[in-house]
N, C-alpha and C positions, 0 to 999 in steps of 0.2 A: 446051402455050400459050405463047408468049414475052407476057413482060412489057411493055407499051409505056410508054415514058419519056416524061414528061410536060416535059422540058427544054426550054426554048426558047433556041437558038443566040442568042448575042450576036453584035450584029456589031462589028466591031472598033470599040474603044471609044476608042481613041488617035488623038489628031489626026494628021494628015499632017505638018504642022510644029509646032514648039514655040515660044514666045512666050518669051523669057528677058530681057524687057524689064524685068520686074521681080523678077527672081529676087534673092536675097542671094546672095554668095561664100559659100565654104566657110571657116567660123570656125577649124578645125584646119587648114588646108593649109598655113599659115607653121610651126606648131609641128612638124607632119608632117614638111615638110621640113626643119625644122632638126634632127630626133630620130632619124630614120632613118639606116643606114648601108650603102644600097645602091651599091655597086662595079658599072657596068658593064663586061666585057669584051669587048673585040673579037672578033670569029667565028672568027679562025683560033686563037685561044686557047680556045676552048670544045671543039674536038676534042680540046686536051691536059687540060684541066681541065671535065669536063662538069657538075660539080655542085658544091654548097658545101664538102663533105667535102675533095673534092680539091683546090680552092681553099685551104682553111685547111690542111691538109697540108701544102702546097707552101711558104705562107707563114711555118709553123712551123719548116719545116727551113730556109728562109732567115734567119730570127730568131735561130736555134742557132747557124748559122754565124759569124752576126756577133757572137756573143757575147751577146745582149740575153737578160736573164730572163724569166720569164712578165709577173713583174709590172711590166718596163719595156715590155714588148709592148700589154698589157692597158691 
């Protein structure tokens, strides 16, 4: 015999619209923006550098060609 589940289906409890009038801003947003180091590259470069490993390798090659030591680059 199959057991019957007595779970009631809960209707969508989220409102259709949210009222942000009384919301507070993210207190970490300014610090996050200041302390992150995200660089956005253009779409045509993504084909050449598909991930951060490729980007870092290319940048290290350029830094070495310019004669910069690792201490100066970091």
